[in-house]
N, C-alpha and C positions, 0 to 999 in steps of 0.2 A: 521851676520844675527841677527835681533832683534827678541826676543821671550819673552813671558810672562811665568814665572815659575808658573805653576798651582798647582803641587803637587811634593813632593820628597819622594820616598820610599827607605828604607834601603834594601840592597841586602845581599850578603854573609857577614858573620861575622866570625872572628877567634880570640879567646882569648879576647873577649870583644871589639875588634877593628873592625869597619865597613870597609870592603874591597871594597864595591861598592855601588853605588846608581843608582836608576832609576828616571828620571825626566820626568814628564808629562809637556809638554810645548805647548803653543799656538803660532802659527806662525801669521804673519801679515794678512794672508788670512782668519784666523779663524780656520784653520785646526789644530788639536791636534796631536802631535807625542810623542812617548816615546824615551828618549835619555839615553843611557847607559853612566855611568861615573865610571871609575875604582877606585873611591875613592879619587882621587886627589882634587876634588872640593866638598865641602859640601854646598849645596845651600838651606838648610832647612830654613835659615833666610831670604830667598828672595822670599817666596811664594807671588804670586800676584804682583810681581815686574818685570819690563822689564829689560832684560840684553842683551848685545851684545855677540854673541858667534860664534865660528868656529865649524861646525858640519861635521863629516865624515859620508858619506853614505856608509855602508859596503854592498856590493852586494852579492846576492845569487850565487850559482854555475853556473846557466844559467841565467845571469842577464838581457839580452836584450829581450824586448818584442816588438812585431810588432806594428807599429803605427796604424794599422787598427783595433786592438782590442779595446773593450770598456775600458774606463778609468773612474774609480770611484774616484772622488775627495776626498772622505772621507776615502779611503783605505790607511792606513798609510804604507803599504808595497809596494806601487807603487810610483815611482817618475818620473815625466816628465819634460823635459827641453831641453835646447840647450847645446850640448857638447862643452866645451871651450878649450879642450886640456890641455897642461901644464898650471898650475895656480901658479903664484908667490904670495905667501901670504905676505901681507904688514908687514914690520919689526916691527911695533908697537905691533904685537901680541906676540912677543918673551917674553916680560915681563909677559904675562898672561898665558903662556902655561904649566907651572909646569914641564918642562923637555921634553915635547913632541917635536919631531923633526918636524919642520914646513916647510919642503921642499920636493919636489918630488911628489906632489899631482897633480891630474887633477881636473878641475872644471866642474860643471854642473850648468848653470844658469836656475833657475826655477822661476816661478812667486812668490815664497816664499823667494827667495834669492839665494845665491851661496852655493852649497853643495860641499864638497871635496870628491874625489874618489881616492882610491889607484890604481896606474897604473897596478899592477899585477892582479887586479880584471877585467881588460879590455884586458888582454893578449891573450885571445882566441876569441875575437870578433873584427870585423873591423868596426870602425866608424870614421868619419872625423870631424874635427873641424868645428863648425857651424851647424852640423847635429842635427835635432830634434830627441830625443830618449825617450824611457820609460825604466826605470830600475826596476827590482824586487829587493827590498831591504831586506837584512837580519836584519840589525839594524842600528840605528843612534848612533854615539859616540860623546861625547863632548871632543874637543881637547883643547879649551881655552875659557875664558869668562871674561867679566868685567861688573861691574854695571853701568847702565846709570844714570847719575845724574839728 
């Protein structure tokens, strides 16, 4: 998914070493989201630049919202799309992942791109591949990225 890095905030620090970052990113739709980064990737040099990235959408305890409820497009904690089921991440991402395991995820195709979902986040709900869903998001995590030339 292509995003523009708008801001990067330093998170937790220990003994002078930054352990995590928060990235404010703008999606192709113009929507801004905050992405958590456990410190593997320092994107402070890429402010206002477009990058390609894999984003994990971590779901809240009761993640599924009914499709009849109002959807606020500017609400960064709601994600709507089509459930893709098992998602095979292209092998090219391995060189950019900094050790993240890039298998076993499910996919959600949204108007903003594909978000990855942990299968255990879906263990207590029943959805079918191709079903349109809304999820209540806990946070977005950066799994891999590369600079677009």
